[in-house]
Every structure is written in structure tokens, then in C-alpha cells.
All heavy atoms as a GROMACS GRO file, in nm:
protein
  599
    1MET      N    1  -0.220   4.722   3.164
    1MET     CA    2  -0.085   4.703   3.213
    1MET      C    3  -0.039   4.565   3.167
    1MET      O    4  -0.107   4.466   3.187
    1MET     CB    5  -0.087   4.713   3.366
    1MET     CG    6   0.044   4.693   3.431
    1MET     SD    7   0.053   4.713   3.612
    1MET     CE    8  -0.099   4.782   3.663
    2THR      N    9   0.078   4.560   3.105
    2THR     CA   10   0.132   4.432   3.058
    2THR      C   11   0.188   4.354   3.175
    2THR      O   12   0.213   4.408   3.284
    2THR     CB   13   0.244   4.456   2.955
    2THR    OG1   14   0.353   4.520   3.021
    2THR    CG2   15   0.196   4.538   2.838
    3PHE      N   16   0.209   4.224   3.154
    3PHE     CA   17   0.267   4.140   3.258
    3PHE      C   18   0.403   4.191   3.300
    3PHE      O   19   0.435   4.198   3.419
    3PHE     CB   20   0.277   3.995   3.209
    3PHE     CG   21   0.345   3.904   3.308
    3PHE    CD1   22   0.278   3.860   3.420
    3PHE    CD2   23   0.476   3.865   3.290
    3PHE    CE1   24   0.340   3.778   3.513
    3PHE    CE2   25   0.539   3.784   3.383
    3PHE     CZ   26   0.471   3.739   3.494
    4PHE      N   27   0.485   4.231   3.202
    4PHE     CA   28   0.619   4.281   3.232
    4PHE      C   29   0.611   4.408   3.316
    4PHE      O   30   0.682   4.423   3.415
    4PHE     CB   31   0.696   4.309   3.102
    4PHE     CG   32   0.835   4.361   3.125
    4PHE    CD1   33   0.934   4.278   3.173
    4PHE    CD2   34   0.865   4.493   3.101
    4PHE    CE1   35   1.062   4.326   3.197
    4PHE    CE2   36   0.993   4.542   3.125
    4PHE     CZ   37   1.091   4.458   3.172
    5ASN      N   38   0.520   4.497   3.280
    5ASN     CA   39   0.502   4.622   3.353
    5ASN      C   40   0.455   4.592   3.497
    5ASN      O   41   0.502   4.653   3.592
    5ASN     CB   42   0.400   4.708   3.279
    5ASN     CG   43   0.407   4.852   3.315
    5ASN    OD1   44   0.487   4.893   3.398
    5ASN    ND2   45   0.322   4.931   3.253
    6TYR      N   46   0.361   4.499   3.511
    6TYR     CA   47   0.310   4.459   3.642
    6TYR      C   48   0.422   4.404   3.729
    6TYR      O   49   0.437   4.440   3.845
    6TYR     CB   50   0.199   4.355   3.624
    6TYR     CG   51   0.129   4.315   3.751
    6TYR    CD1   52   0.028   4.394   3.805
    6TYR    CD2   53   0.163   4.197   3.817
    6TYR    CE1   54  -0.037   4.356   3.921
    6TYR    CE2   55   0.098   4.159   3.933
    6TYR     CZ   56  -0.002   4.240   3.984
    6TYR     OH   57  -0.066   4.202   4.100
    7THR      N   58   0.504   4.318   3.670
    7THR     CA   59   0.617   4.258   3.742
    7THR      C   60   0.717   4.364   3.786
    7THR      O   61   0.768   4.359   3.898
    7THR     CB   62   0.686   4.152   3.655
    7THR    OG1   63   0.589   4.056   3.614
    7THR    CG2   64   0.797   4.081   3.731
    8GLU      N   65   0.744   4.461   3.701
    8GLU     CA   66   0.834   4.571   3.737
    8GLU      C   67   0.780   4.649   3.857
    8GLU      O   68   0.855   4.684   3.947
    8GLU     CB   69   0.849   4.668   3.620
    8GLU     CG   70   0.958   4.637   3.525
    8GLU     CD   71   0.973   4.748   3.420
    8GLU    OE1   72   0.883   4.832   3.405
    8GLU    OE2   73   1.077   4.748   3.354
    9LYS      N   74   0.651   4.672   3.857
    9LYS     CA   75   0.590   4.746   3.967
    9LYS      C   76   0.593   4.667   4.096
    9LYS      O   77   0.614   4.723   4.204
    9LYS     CB   78   0.448   4.788   3.929
    9LYS     CG   79   0.450   4.895   3.820
    9LYS     CD   80   0.314   4.939   3.778
    9LYS     CE   81   0.329   5.031   3.658
    9LYS     NZ   82   0.243   5.144   3.656
   10LEU      N   83   0.576   4.535   4.088
   10LEU     CA   84   0.588   4.451   4.208
   10LEU      C   85   0.731   4.460   4.264
   10LEU      O   86   0.750   4.470   4.386
   10LEU     CB   87   0.553   4.306   4.177
   10LEU     CG   88   0.407   4.274   4.149
   10LEU    CD1   89   0.392   4.127   4.111
   10LEU    CD2   90   0.320   4.306   4.269
   11GLU      N   91   0.829   4.456   4.175
   11GLU     CA   92   0.968   4.467   4.219
   11GLU      C   93   0.995   4.604   4.282
   11GLU      O   94   1.071   4.615   4.378
   11GLU     CB   95   1.064   4.442   4.102
   11GLU     CG   96   1.067   4.299   4.055
   11GLU     CD   97   1.110   4.201   4.162
   11GLU    OE1   98   1.205   4.230   4.239
   11GLU    OE2   99   1.048   4.093   4.172
   12THR      N  100   0.931   4.707   4.230
   12THR     CA  101   0.945   4.841   4.287
   12THR      C  102   0.887   4.845   4.428
   12THR      O  103   0.948   4.903   4.518
   12THR     CB  104   0.875   4.946   4.197
   12THR    OG1  105   0.936   4.942   4.068
   12THR    CG2  106   0.887   5.085   4.256
   13ILE      N  107   0.773   4.781   4.448
   13ILE     CA  108   0.714   4.775   4.582
   13ILE      C  109   0.808   4.702   4.677
   13ILE      O  110   0.830   4.746   4.790
   13ILE     CB  111   0.575   4.707   4.579
   13ILE    CG1  112   0.476   4.791   4.500
   13ILE    CG2  113   0.524   4.684   4.721
   13ILE    CD1  114   0.342   4.723   4.475
   14LYS      N  115   0.864   4.591   4.632
   14LYS     CA  116   0.960   4.517   4.716
   14LYS      C  117   1.077   4.606   4.756
   14LYS      O  118   1.116   4.613   4.872
   14LYS     CB  119   1.013   4.394   4.642
   14LYS     CG  120   0.917   4.280   4.631
   14LYS     CD  121   0.987   4.166   4.559
   14LYS     CE  122   0.902   4.045   4.542
   14LYS     NZ  123   0.974   3.936   4.474
   15TYR      N  124   1.134   4.673   4.656
   15TYR     CA  125   1.251   4.758   4.681
   15TYR      C  126   1.218   4.871   4.778
   15TYR      O  127   1.289   4.893   4.876
   15TYR     CB  128   1.301   4.814   4.547
   15TYR     CG  129   1.416   4.911   4.560
   15TYR    CD1  130   1.544   4.865   4.591
   15TYR    CD2  131   1.397   5.047   4.542
   15TYR    CE1  132   1.649   4.953   4.604
   15TYR    CE2  133   1.502   5.136   4.555
   15TYR     CZ  134   1.628   5.088   4.586
   15TYR     OH  135   1.732   5.177   4.601
   16LEU      N  136   1.108   4.941   4.753
   16LEU     CA  137   1.070   5.053   4.840
   16LEU      C  138   1.035   5.006   4.980
   16LEU      O  139   1.065   5.075   5.078
   16LEU     CB  140   0.952   5.130   4.779
   16LEU     CG  141   0.982   5.209   4.652
   16LEU    CD1  142   0.854   5.265   4.594
   16LEU    CD2  143   1.082   5.321   4.681
   17SER      N  144   0.974   4.889   4.992
   17SER     CA  145   0.939   4.839   5.126
   17SER      C  146   1.063   4.796   5.202
   17SER      O  147   1.068   4.808   5.324
   17SER     CB  148   0.837   4.726   5.117
   17SER     OG  149   0.888   4.615   5.050
   18GLU      N  150   1.165   4.747   5.134
   18GLU     CA  151   1.291   4.715   5.201
   18GLU      C  152   1.356   4.841   5.256
   18GLU      O  153   1.419   4.839   5.361
   18GLU     CB  154   1.386   4.643   5.106
   18GLU     CG  155   1.344   4.501   5.077
   18GLU     CD  156   1.429   4.432   4.971
   18GLU    OE1  157   1.515   4.499   4.909
   18GLU    OE2  158   1.409   4.312   4.950
   19LEU      N  159   1.339   4.952   5.185
   19LEU     CA  160   1.394   5.081   5.229
   19LEU      C  161   1.299   5.155   5.323
   19LEU      O  162   1.334   5.262   5.374
   19LEU     CB  163   1.422   5.170   5.107
   19LEU     CG  164   1.524   5.121   5.007
   19LEU    CD1  165   1.532   5.217   4.888
   19LEU    CD2  166   1.659   5.104   5.072
   20LYS      N  167   1.178   5.100   5.342
   20LYS     CA  168   1.074   5.162   5.423
   20LYS      C  169   1.036   5.299   5.367
   20LYS      O  170   1.020   5.396   5.439
   20LYS     CB  171   1.117   5.173   5.570
   20LYS     CG  172   1.151   5.039   5.630
   20LYS     CD  173   1.204   5.052   5.770
   20LYS     CE  174   1.243   4.913   5.819
   20LYS     NZ  175   1.308   4.914   5.946
   21ARG      N  176   1.023   5.306   5.233
   21ARG     CA  177   0.999   5.433   5.166
   21ARG      C  178   0.879   5.428   5.070
   21ARG      O  179   0.875   5.504   4.974
   21ARG     CB  180   1.124   5.473   5.085
   21ARG     CG  181   1.252   5.479   5.160
   21ARG     CD  182   1.289   5.610   5.216
   21ARG     NE  183   1.250   5.723   5.137
   21ARG     CZ  184   1.331   5.820   5.102
   21ARG    NH1  185   1.457   5.816   5.137
   21ARG    NH2  186   1.286   5.923   5.034
   22THR      N  187   0.783   5.341   5.096
   22THR     CA  188   0.667   5.336   5.007
   22THR      C  189   0.573   5.452   5.033
   22THR      O  190   0.507   5.500   4.943
   22THR     CB  191   0.586   5.206   5.024
   22THR    OG1  192   0.533   5.201   5.157
   22THR    CG2  193   0.669   5.084   4.994
   23GLY      N  194   0.566   5.498   5.157
   23GLY     CA  195   0.469   5.599   5.194
   23GLY      C  196   0.332   5.535   5.211
   23GLY      O  197   0.319   5.414   5.213
   24THR      N  198   0.231   5.618   5.221
   24THR     CA  199   0.095   5.568   5.236
   24THR      C  200   0.050   5.500   5.107
   24THR      O  201   0.119   5.508   5.004
   24THR     CB  202  -0.002   5.684   5.266
   24THR    OG1  203   0.000   5.773   5.154
   24THR    CG2  204   0.038   5.759   5.393
   25VAL      N  205  -0.065   5.437   5.110
   25VAL     CA  206  -0.119   5.373   4.990
   25VAL      C  207  -0.138   5.477   4.880
   25VAL      O  208  -0.110   5.451   4.762
   25VAL     CB  209  -0.252   5.301   5.021
   25VAL    CG1  210  -0.316   5.250   4.895
   25VAL    CG2  211  -0.229   5.188   5.119
   26VAL      N  212  -0.182   5.596   4.918
   26VAL     CA  213  -0.202   5.703   4.820
   26VAL      C  214  -0.069   5.738   4.753
   26VAL      O  215  -0.060   5.748   4.630
   26VAL     CB  216  -0.263   5.828   4.888
   26VAL    CG1  217  -0.270   5.945   4.791
   26VAL    CG2  218  -0.400   5.796   4.945
   27LYS      N  219   0.036   5.756   4.833
   27LYS     CA  220   0.168   5.790   4.778
   27LYS      C  221   0.224   5.675   4.694
   27LYS      O  222   0.284   5.699   4.588
   27LYS     CB  223   0.266   5.824   4.891
   27LYS     CG  224   0.232   5.951   4.963
   27LYS     CD  225   0.253   6.069   4.874
   27LYS     CE  226   0.229   6.197   4.949
   27LYS     NZ  227   0.233   6.314   4.863
   28LEU      N  228   0.206   5.552   4.741
   28LEU     CA  229   0.254   5.437   4.665
   28LEU      C  230   0.185   5.430   4.530
   28LEU      O  231   0.250   5.408   4.427
   28LEU     CB  232   0.233   5.307   4.744
   28LEU     CG  233   0.276   5.178   4.675
   28LEU    CD1  234   0.425   5.181   4.644
   28LEU    CD2  235   0.241   5.059   4.762
   29ALA      N  236   0.056   5.450   4.529
   29ALA     CA  237  -0.020   5.448   4.404
   29ALA      C  238   0.030   5.556   4.308
   29ALA      O  239   0.044   5.531   4.188
   29ALA     CB  240  -0.168   5.466   4.433
   30GLU      N  241   0.061   5.673   4.361
   30GLU     CA  242   0.114   5.781   4.278
   30GLU      C  243   0.250   5.742   4.220
   30GLU      O  244   0.277   5.766   4.102
   30GLU     CB  245   0.129   5.909   4.359
   30GLU     CG  246  -0.001   5.976   4.394
   30GLU     CD  247   0.017   6.095   4.488
   30GLU    OE1  248   0.132   6.134   4.517
   30GLU    OE2  249  -0.087   6.149   4.531
   31LYS      N  250   0.336   5.682   4.302
   31LYS     CA  251   0.470   5.642   4.256
   31LYS      C  252   0.462   5.538   4.145
   31LYS      O  253   0.547   5.536   4.056
   31LYS     CB  254   0.552   5.587   4.373
   31LYS     CG  255   0.593   5.691   4.473
   31LYS     CD  256   0.664   5.629   4.592
   31LYS     CE  257   0.693   5.735   4.696
   31LYS     NZ  258   0.758   5.680   4.816
   32LEU      N  259   0.362   5.451   4.153
   32LEU     CA  260   0.348   5.343   4.056
   32LEU      C  261   0.258   5.380   3.938
   32LEU      O  262   0.245   5.302   3.844
   32LEU     CB  263   0.292   5.218   4.124
   32LEU     CG  264   0.375   5.157   4.236
   32LEU    CD1  265   0.298   5.044   4.303
   32LEU    CD2  266   0.508   5.108   4.185
   33SER      N  267   0.194   5.495   3.946
   33SER     CA  268   0.098   5.539   3.844
   33SER      C  269  -0.017   5.439   3.828
   33SER      O  270  -0.053   5.399   3.718
   33SER     CB  271   0.166   5.561   3.709
   33SER     OG  272   0.264   5.662   3.720
   34VAL      N  273  -0.071   5.397   3.944
   34VAL     CA  274  -0.186   5.308   3.947
   34VAL      C  275  -0.286   5.363   4.046
   34VAL      O  276  -0.258   5.458   4.119
   34VAL     CB  277  -0.145   5.163   3.987
   34VAL    CG1  278  -0.050   5.103   3.885
   34VAL    CG2  279  -0.084   5.158   4.126
   35SER      N  280  -0.404   5.303   4.052
   35SER     CA  281  -0.504   5.345   4.150
   35SER      C  282  -0.467   5.291   4.288
   35SER      O  283  -0.385   5.199   4.301
   35SER     CB  284  -0.642   5.292   4.110
   35SER     OG  285  -0.646   5.151   4.123
   36GLU      N  286  -0.528   5.348   4.391
   36GLU     CA  287  -0.505   5.299   4.527
   36GLU      C  288  -0.546   5.153   4.539
   36GLU      O  289  -0.477   5.074   4.603
   36GLU     CB  290  -0.583   5.383   4.627
   36GLU     CG  291  -0.534   5.525   4.640
   36GLU     CD  292  -0.623   5.607   4.730
   36GLU    OE1  293  -0.666   5.558   4.836
   36GLU    OE2  294  -0.652   5.722   4.693
   37ARG      N  295  -0.658   5.120   4.479
   37ARG     CA  296  -0.707   4.983   4.485
   37ARG      C  297  -0.607   4.886   4.421
   37ARG      O  298  -0.582   4.778   4.474
   37ARG     CB  299  -0.842   4.975   4.414
   37ARG     CG  300  -0.906   4.841   4.424
   37ARG     CD  301  -1.045   4.845   4.368
   37ARG     NE  302  -1.101   4.711   4.374
   37ARG     CZ  303  -1.226   4.684   4.349
   37ARG    NH1  304  -1.309   4.780   4.316
   37ARG    NH2  305  -1.271   4.561   4.355
   38THR      N  306  -0.548   4.924   4.308
   38THR     CA  307  -0.449   4.839   4.243
   38THR      C  308  -0.324   4.826   4.329
   38THR      O  309  -0.267   4.718   4.340
   38THR     CB  310  -0.414   4.894   4.103
   38THR    OG1  311  -0.531   4.893   4.023
   38THR    CG2  312  -0.305   4.812   4.036
   39ALA      N  313  -0.282   4.935   4.393
   39ALA     CA  314  -0.165   4.929   4.481
   39ALA      C  315  -0.191   4.832   4.596
   39ALA      O  316  -0.104   4.750   4.629
   39ALA     CB  317  -0.133   5.068   4.535
   40LYS      N  318  -0.309   4.838   4.655
   40LYS     CA  319  -0.344   4.745   4.764
   40LYS      C  320  -0.345   4.602   4.713
   40LYS      O  321  -0.298   4.510   4.780
   40LYS     CB  322  -0.480   4.780   4.823
   40LYS     CG  323  -0.482   4.905   4.905
   40LYS     CD  324  -0.622   4.931   4.957
   40LYS     CE  325  -0.630   5.060   5.033
   40LYS     NZ  326  -0.766   5.088   5.082
   41ARG      N  327  -0.400   4.582   4.594
   41ARG     CA  328  -0.406   4.448   4.534
   41ARG      C  329  -0.266   4.394   4.510
   41ARG      O  330  -0.239   4.275   4.532
   41ARG     CB  331  -0.485   4.456   4.403
   41ARG     CG  332  -0.523   4.322   4.347
   41ARG     CD  333  -0.605   4.331   4.218
   41ARG     NE  334  -0.718   4.421   4.230
   41ARG     CZ  335  -0.738   4.527   4.151
   41ARG    NH1  336  -0.654   4.556   4.054
   41ARG    NH2  337  -0.844   4.603   4.167
   42MET      N  338  -0.175   4.479   4.466
   42MET     CA  339  -0.037   4.437   4.440
   42MET      C  340   0.034   4.398   4.569
   42MET      O  341   0.107   4.299   4.573
   42MET     CB  342   0.038   4.547   4.365
   42MET     CG  343  -0.016   4.571   4.226
   42MET     SD  344   0.059   4.712   4.146
   42MET     CE  345   0.186   4.628   4.054
   43VAL      N  346   0.011   4.475   4.675
   43VAL     CA  347   0.070   4.440   4.805
   43VAL      C  348   0.014   4.307   4.853
   43VAL      O  349   0.088   4.221   4.902
   43VAL     CB  350   0.044   4.553   4.909
   43VAL    CG1  351   0.081   4.507   5.049
   43VAL    CG2  352   0.123   4.678   4.871
   44ARG      N  353  -0.117   4.287   4.836
   44ARG     CA  354  -0.179   4.161   4.876
   44ARG      C  355  -0.120   4.045   4.795
   44ARG      O  356  -0.094   3.937   4.848
   44ARG     CB  357  -0.330   4.169   4.859
   44ARG     CG  358  -0.403   4.048   4.911
   44ARG     CD  359  -0.554   4.061   4.908
   44ARG     NE  360  -0.601   4.102   4.775
   44ARG     CZ  361  -0.674   4.210   4.753
   44ARG    NH1  362  -0.713   4.287   4.852
   44ARG    NH2  363  -0.713   4.241   4.631
   45HIS      N  364  -0.096   4.068   4.666
   45HIS     CA  365  -0.034   3.966   4.581
   45HIS      C  366   0.104   3.926   4.634
   45HIS      O  367   0.136   3.808   4.642
   45HIS     CB  368  -0.023   4.019   4.437
   45HIS     CG  369   0.043   3.924   4.343
   45HIS    ND1  370  -0.024   3.823   4.281
   45HIS    CD2  371   0.173   3.916   4.302
   45HIS    CE1  372   0.061   3.755   4.205
   45HIS    NE2  373   0.180   3.811   4.216
   46LEU      N  374   0.183   4.026   4.672
   46LEU     CA  375   0.316   3.996   4.728
   46LEU      C  376   0.305   3.916   4.857
   46LEU      O  377   0.382   3.822   4.879
   46LEU     CB  378   0.394   4.126   4.753
   46LEU     CG  379   0.442   4.200   4.628
   46LEU    CD1  380   0.499   4.336   4.666
   46LEU    CD2  381   0.548   4.116   4.557
   47ARG      N  382   0.211   3.953   4.942
   47ARG     CA  383   0.190   3.879   5.067
   47ARG      C  384   0.152   3.734   5.039
   47ARG      O  385   0.201   3.643   5.104
   47ARG     CB  386   0.082   3.946   5.151
   47ARG     CG  387   0.125   4.073   5.217
   47ARG     CD  388   0.011   4.134   5.293
   47ARG     NE  389   0.053   4.257   5.360
   47ARG     CZ  390  -0.027   4.358   5.384
   47ARG    NH1  391  -0.155   4.353   5.351
   47ARG    NH2  392   0.018   4.466   5.445
   48ASN      N  393   0.062   3.715   4.943
   48ASN     CA  394   0.018   3.580   4.907
   48ASN      C  395   0.133   3.496   4.851
   48ASN      O  396   0.130   3.373   4.862
   48ASN     CB  397  -0.096   3.585   4.806
   48ASN     CG  398  -0.225   3.635   4.868
   48ASN    OD1  399  -0.242   3.635   4.990
   48ASN    ND2  400  -0.315   3.682   4.784
   49GLN      N  401   0.230   3.562   4.791
   49GLN     CA  402   0.348   3.493   4.738
   49GLN      C  403   0.454   3.468   4.845
   49GLN      O  404   0.559   3.413   4.816
   49GLN     CB  405   0.409   3.573   4.622
   49GLN     CG  406   0.317   3.585   4.503
   49GLN     CD  407   0.282   3.450   4.443
   49GLN    OE1  408   0.369   3.365   4.427
   49GLN    NE2  409   0.156   3.431   4.413
   50GLY      N  410   0.428   3.512   4.969
   50GLY     CA  411   0.520   3.486   5.079
   50GLY      C  412   0.614   3.600   5.112
   50GLY      O  413   0.701   3.585   5.198
   51PHE      N  414   0.602   3.712   5.045
   51PHE     CA  415   0.689   3.827   5.076
   51PHE      C  416   0.638   3.892   5.204
   51PHE      O  417   0.522   3.933   5.212
   51PHE     CB  418   0.688   3.927   4.960
   51PHE     CG  419   0.793   4.032   4.970
   51PHE    CD1  420   0.926   4.002   4.948
   51PHE    CD2  421   0.759   4.162   5.003
   51PHE    CE1  422   1.023   4.100   4.956
   51PHE    CE2  423   0.855   4.260   5.013
   51PHE     CZ  424   0.988   4.229   4.989
   52PRO      N  425   0.723   3.902   5.306
   52PRO     CA  426   0.678   3.949   5.439
   52PRO      C  427   0.664   4.101   5.449
   52PRO      O  428   0.744   4.169   5.513
   52PRO     CB  429   0.787   3.897   5.532
   52PRO     CG  430   0.910   3.898   5.447
   52PRO     CD  431   0.863   3.863   5.307
   53ILE      N  432   0.562   4.156   5.386
   53ILE     CA  433   0.543   4.300   5.384
   53ILE      C  434   0.428   4.337   5.479
   53ILE      O  435   0.324   4.271   5.479
   53ILE     CB  436   0.517   4.349   5.240
   53ILE    CG1  437   0.514   4.500   5.233
   53ILE    CG2  438   0.394   4.288   5.180
   53ILE    CD1  439   0.510   4.554   5.091
   54VAL      N  440   0.451   4.437   5.561
   54VAL     CA  441   0.350   4.485   5.656
   54VAL      C  442   0.342   4.637   5.648
   54VAL      O  443   0.434   4.702   5.601
   54VAL     CB  444   0.382   4.442   5.802
   54VAL    CG1  445   0.377   4.291   5.817
   54VAL    CG2  446   0.517   4.495   5.846
   55TYR      N  447   0.231   4.692   5.696
   55TYR     CA  448   0.216   4.837   5.700
   55TYR      C  449   0.250   4.886   5.839
   55TYR      O  450   0.195   4.839   5.938
   55TYR     CB  451   0.074   4.880   5.662
   55TYR     CG  452   0.063   5.030   5.644
   55TYR    CD1  453   0.111   5.089   5.529
   55TYR    CD2  454   0.009   5.110   5.743
   55TYR    CE1  455   0.102   5.226   5.511
   55TYR    CE2  456   0.000   5.247   5.726
   55TYR     CZ  457   0.047   5.304   5.610
   55TYR     OH  458   0.041   5.441   5.594
   56ASN      N  459   0.343   4.980   5.850
   56ASN     CA  460   0.383   5.038   5.977
   56ASN      C  461   0.311   5.172   5.993
   56ASN      O  462   0.339   5.267   5.920
   56ASN     CB  463   0.536   5.057   5.979
   56ASN     CG  464   0.586   5.110   6.111
   56ASN    OD1  465   0.518   5.187   6.179
   56ASN    ND2  466   0.706   5.067   6.148
   57ARG      N  467   0.218   5.177   6.086
   57ARG     CA  468   0.139   5.299   6.105
   57ARG      C  469   0.222   5.414   6.162
   57ARG      O  470   0.189   5.530   6.139
   57ARG     CB  471   0.021   5.271   6.197
   57ARG     CG  472  -0.082   5.184   6.132
   57ARG     CD  473  -0.201   5.165   6.221
   57ARG     NE  474  -0.292   5.070   6.159
   57ARG     CZ  475  -0.414   5.051   6.200
   57ARG    NH1  476  -0.461   5.118   6.304
   57ARG    NH2  477  -0.490   4.963   6.139
   58ASN      N  478   0.326   5.384   6.235
   58ASN     CA  479   0.411   5.491   6.287
   58ASN      C  480   0.489   5.560   6.176
   58ASN      O  481   0.508   5.680   6.178
   58ASN     CB  482   0.509   5.436   6.392
   58ASN     CG  483   0.438   5.389   6.516
   58ASN    OD1  484   0.337   5.445   6.556
   58ASN    ND2  485   0.491   5.284   6.578
   59ARG      N  486   0.536   5.483   6.079
   59ARG     CA  487   0.612   5.537   5.966
   59ARG      C  488   0.522   5.578   5.850
   59ARG      O  489   0.567   5.644   5.756
   59ARG     CB  490   0.709   5.432   5.912
   59ARG     CG  491   0.826   5.405   6.000
   59ARG     CD  492   0.915   5.302   5.929
   59ARG     NE  493   1.048   5.301   5.980
   59ARG     CZ  494   1.145   5.384   5.942
   59ARG    NH1  495   1.123   5.473   5.852
   59ARG    NH2  496   1.264   5.376   5.994
   60ASN      N  497   0.397   5.532   5.852
   60ASN     CA  498   0.306   5.551   5.739
   60ASN      C  499   0.367   5.498   5.610
   60ASN      O  500   0.372   5.565   5.508
   60ASN     CB  501   0.266   5.698   5.722
   60ASN     CG  502   0.175   5.745   5.832
   60ASN    OD1  503   0.089   5.669   5.877
   60ASN    ND2  504   0.192   5.866   5.876
   61SER      N  505   0.417   5.376   5.619
   61SER     CA  506   0.483   5.314   5.505
   61SER      C  507   0.480   5.162   5.519
   61SER      O  508   0.477   5.109   5.630
   61SER     CB  509   0.628   5.361   5.498
   61SER     OG  510   0.694   5.306   5.387
   62TYR      N  511   0.480   5.094   5.404
   62TYR     CA  512   0.497   4.949   5.406
   62TYR      C  513   0.644   4.920   5.430
   62TYR      O  514   0.732   4.996   5.392
   62TYR     CB  515   0.455   4.887   5.272
   62TYR     CG  516   0.306   4.886   5.251
   62TYR    CD1  517   0.245   4.983   5.171
   62TYR    CD2  518   0.226   4.791   5.311
   62TYR    CE1  519   0.109   4.982   5.152
   62TYR    CE2  520   0.089   4.790   5.293
   62TYR     CZ  521   0.031   4.886   5.213
   62TYR     OH  522  -0.104   4.886   5.194
   63GLU      N  523   0.669   4.807   5.496
   63GLU     CA  524   0.807   4.765   5.519
   63GLU      C  525   0.814   4.614   5.525
   63GLU      O  526   0.714   4.546   5.542
   63GLU     CB  527   0.863   4.827   5.647
   63GLU     CG  528   0.787   4.795   5.771
   63GLU     CD  529   0.839   4.868   5.893
   63GLU    OE1  530   0.862   4.990   5.885
   63GLU    OE2  531   0.855   4.802   5.996
   64VAL      N  532   0.935   4.563   5.512
   64VAL     CA  533   0.959   4.420   5.518
   64VAL      C  534   0.971   4.381   5.665
   64VAL      O  535   1.043   4.445   5.741
   64VAL     CB  536   1.087   4.382   5.440
   64VAL    CG1  537   1.117   4.235   5.453
   64VAL    CG2  538   1.073   4.422   5.295
   65LYS      N  539   0.898   4.277   5.703
   65LYS     CA  540   0.897   4.232   5.842
   65LYS      C  541   1.035   4.185   5.887
   65LYS      O  542   1.075   4.208   5.998
   65LYS     CB  543   0.797   4.117   5.857
   65LYS     CG  544   0.721   4.124   5.984
   65LYS     CD  545   0.622   4.013   6.010
   65LYS     CE  546   0.561   3.943   5.897
   65LYS     NZ  547   0.459   3.844   5.937
   66GLU      N  548   1.106   4.118   5.799
   66GLU     CA  549   1.239   4.068   5.829
   66GLU      C  550   1.326   4.091   5.708
   66GLU      O  551   1.278   4.111   5.598
   66GLU     CB  552   1.234   3.920   5.864
   66GLU     CG  553   1.170   3.839   5.755
   66GLU     CD  554   1.134   3.698   5.799
   66GLU    OE1  555   1.076   3.683   5.905
   66GLU    OE2  556   1.167   3.607   5.724
   67ASP      N  557   1.455   4.087   5.728
   67ASP     CA  558   1.546   4.110   5.616
   67ASP      C  559   1.549   3.985   5.528
   67ASP      O  560   1.612   3.886   5.562
   67ASP     CB  561   1.686   4.144   5.667
   67ASP     CG  562   1.776   4.194   5.556
   67ASP    OD1  563   1.737   4.197   5.440
   67ASP    OD2  564   1.890   4.231   5.590
   68VAL      N  565   1.481   3.990   5.414
   68VAL     CA  566   1.474   3.874   5.326
   68VAL      C  567   1.605   3.851   5.250
   68VAL      O  568   1.625   3.744   5.197
   68VAL     CB  569   1.357   3.888   5.224
   68VAL    CG1  570   1.225   3.883   5.296
   68VAL    CG2  571   1.370   4.011   5.140
   69ARG      N  572   1.692   3.948   5.247
   69ARG     CA  573   1.820   3.931   5.179
   69ARG      C  574   1.910   3.832   5.252
   69ARG      O  575   1.996   3.772   5.193
   69ARG     CB  576   1.893   4.065   5.167
   69ARG     CG  577   1.826   4.156   5.069
   69ARG     CD  578   1.906   4.280   5.052
   69ARG     NE  579   1.815   4.392   5.067
   69ARG     CZ  580   1.849   4.515   5.094
   69ARG    NH1  581   1.975   4.545   5.110
   69ARG    NH2  582   1.760   4.609   5.104
   70LYS      N  583   1.891   3.815   5.383
   70LYS     CA  584   1.973   3.722   5.459
   70LYS      C  585   1.936   3.578   5.435
   70LYS      O  586   2.012   3.489   5.460
   70LYS     CB  587   1.962   3.754   5.610
   70LYS     CG  588   2.026   3.884   5.648
   70LYS     CD  589   2.013   3.906   5.796
   70LYS     CE  590   2.074   4.040   5.836
   70LYS     NZ  591   2.059   4.066   5.978
   71ASN      N  592   1.812   3.554   5.389
   71ASN     CA  593   1.764   3.416   5.370
   71ASN      C  594   1.813   3.356   5.244
   71ASN      O  595   1.839   3.396   5.146
   71ASN     CB  596   1.610   3.413   5.374
   71ASN     CG  597   1.559   3.450   5.511
   71ASN    OD1  598   1.629   3.435   5.609
   71ASN    ND2  599   1.437   3.498   5.516
   0.00000   0.00000   0.00000
């Protein structure tokens, strides 16, 4: 995966998590065409960069803890 491709996929995770539409890790991995482990690693990367993403067990989806667009 190229750096550009990786960055695009990170942006996709951000977008889907803002919409609360990532689905489970399995579904997210399918949407991104990566392994589950890579999907988890990408989410962890976003968290380490300060993006407030959490997993909501009721929705079975990642979501943004707060609206980052307002900041």
C-alpha cells in the first residue's frame, strides 16, 4: 500500500466514523480492502494522532467522540 493510498484510507475511516457508518472491524476491513489487523492498526494510528474515535458497542461501529468539525 502506498503512502497516498494509506492516507486516503485514513480519511475514509474519519469520514465513516463521523457518519457512524464504519460497521464492525470486519466490515471496515472489507470496505477498505485491508485485513482486520490493518484496520485496527489504522484506527489506532488515528487515535495516536489525536482523532477522537471510539468504538460504540451498541451501534457496532466506530464513531467520533465529539464533533471535530466545530473545533
